[in-house]
N, C-alpha and C positions, 0 to 999 in steps of 0.2 A: 097814467098809460102800462097798462096791466103786462105781466112776461106772457107768450102764446104758451100753448094749453102744453107744445111740446119741451118748451122751457122749463112750465112749470114741472112736467113728469122727469126734466131729468135733476131735480131736487133731489136733494136726500132726505127719506122717508123721517128720520128721526130729528129732525127740523122743521121747527114749529117758523111761525109765520113771522117777522122781523128784519132786520141787518146781523150779520155778524164782522166781528172786527180779525181781519188775516193780513199778514206780510204782507209789505210793496212786492212791486211784480211788476217791471216793465211792459210785461207781454199781457195786462188787460188792457192794453190802448192799441185795440187798429189801427192797424198802417198799411200801405202799398206794399208791394213785392217790386225792386227795380231790380236793373242790371247794369252797374260799374261796370263801365269798361277803361280801361288804363296804360297807361304801356312805361317801359321802364327806360331808363337811359338811353340804356342801346335800341331804343326800336321794337323791347319783344311786347308782345299782348297781352294783357290778364284782364278777362269778365265773370265777374262775382255778385249772387244774387244779394240782394239789403233790403229789411224792412226795414231797420230805423232809421226814417228821411221824412222828412218833410220840409214843408216852406214855412220862413220865419219872417222873411220882409216880400212887398208887393213890389216896390218900386227904388232901388230895383231889384229884380227879381234876388232873394237870397236863398239857397238853399240850406239844410243842413242833414250831416249824415254821420253816422254813427258806425264807427265800424274798429273790429277788432286789431291791436296793434297788431300782434304777428301776420298778421293778411300781405301777402304783395300786393293786393289794395293799396292799403295803407300809407302800405314803404315807398309805390310807387306815386303817390299823388305829393310825397312829402316834400319827394325827390323829385320832382318836374313841373308840382302847382300847379296843376291841370287832372280834371276828370269828364269823365262823360255819362248823365244819370241817362239810359235809356230805359223807359215801360211796356216792359211783356203784355202779351197779351193768356188768354187762358190757353190757348195753345199752344202757352211758351213755356207749360207749366213743371216739365218737364227739363226740360232747359236752365231754366229758372235752378228748380231744387239739385240738381246736378252741380250746378258753379258753385251755389252757397253752399253746398258740403263737402266739397273737395277741394284739398290744397295746393296751390299752381307749382310751390318747389315739388309736392310728390307727385302730382301728374300736372307735367307741362302742357299734356296736349288733352288736356279738357274742353279745347272747346269746341275742339276735333268732336273729339266724344258726345259734347253735349250734341253735333250738327247746327253752332253756330256761325256765322261767316260773319267777318268784319267788313267792313271801311271806310273812307275816310270825308269826314266832316269838310264841305269844300273853304271856309273861309279859316277853321282854323288847323283842319289837317288834322287831329283829336281823331283814334277811331272811336264807332258808332257801330253800332248793329243795324241793321237796313231791313231784319223781319221786324222789331219794334215798331210802331205805327211813330213812335215819338223822342227822339234822344237830342240831349240838353248838354253843351259843354256848359263847363261851368272851371272857376279860375280860384284855384284855391288862397281863401281872405282871410282863415283864422284857423285855428284847433286851439282845442280845450282838451284840455288834459287836468292830470294828479291834479298840479301847480294850481290850473284855471280854476278848478271846482273847486280849491280850497279843500281836498282828501289826505289824510294822513295816507292810501296806499294809494297805488294806481288802479284806475276806474277798467273794470271792463272791456270797455270798450274809448275808445278817442270819436271825439265829436271835431266830424273837419265842416267848414264851413265856407262854401264856397257862391259867390256872384258868376249868376250865368251870363255867358257874353255870346251864344248862337244856339239856335233852335233850329230843328230839321223836324218836321210833320208827313205824313204821307200823305200822299193829295187824295186821296179814299177818304179822308179824316175829316174832313177840308172843307166847311159849310163856304156862305157867301160871306160871309169877314166873321169866320169864326172858328177855334178846332172845335169840331165834336166829338171832345172829352168826354160827356153825358152818355153817349153811346156805346164807350169802347168796351168789348168785356177783360178789363181788364180785373188782375190778379188782387187781392186782401188777404191780410197777414192776421189773424187772430188767432195768440195763443197757440204755437205753430202746428196751427192748420192754418191750411189755404187755404180760401173763400171767393165764391164768385160776388162780382158786384150785387146787391140786392136793385128793384126796381125802381124807378126814378116816384120820385115824390113828391115834390117842386121846387121850384127857382126860389133862391135868394128873394126876402121881399115877396112873399109872396100873401100876406098880412099887410101890404101898403097899398096904396094907392095905385091901380092898375096902369096908369100913365108915368109912373115916377118909377114904378118898376120897371116898364120898358127901354125906358131913357136911359137907369141906370144898369141894367144887364146889357147895351149898348156899347155901354163907357167899359164899362169890365171884360167883358169879352172883344171885344173887338181889337183886329191885328194893325189897327195903326198902330201908329207911332203916342206914346206918353210922354208927355212933358215931366 
């Protein structure tokens, strides 16, 4: 696969064909934008945008999030052992950027300024954002810091690992027996730039036998309980 004409045009005219070694940088890995909602021991809610997030286990569903230890979000998670991952859409871009670049300590009213409303999930009672089509409550199961990562100095982010215990989805995005995530205009983070999700190119196993593919897709995406 060759780079697009636009990508080729962005290359430095001083460089010829081939590859160049550059310093490692985590921002070269595209990632989703999420809004983490947490609360303090006193019940004060905080919301912060994060992009260092991903699924690390399917069954049970386990998420990992990288959080700067100075943030109120991290302190809340460590003290309460819970957090909620909310998935914003493109129309929530301004709120995502605002909450991700403001400190709760300096702007405790940042939720109001970002135009965000907080509600409570029915099972856990944890704070979530109704403006986001999917909200996933998680229980803290582990934390990876300096000692766990074998570092000589503290890392820029603590890796928080949580098990998903409750999931709430807007009915507008529910299909017959699946969440239509592939149709959601979610936000993507690319080297400190916000981007939109591109066109759907195919489903997993599109190179496989059609009958096997359809059976596997039903298994993967069904809302039914899994063993």
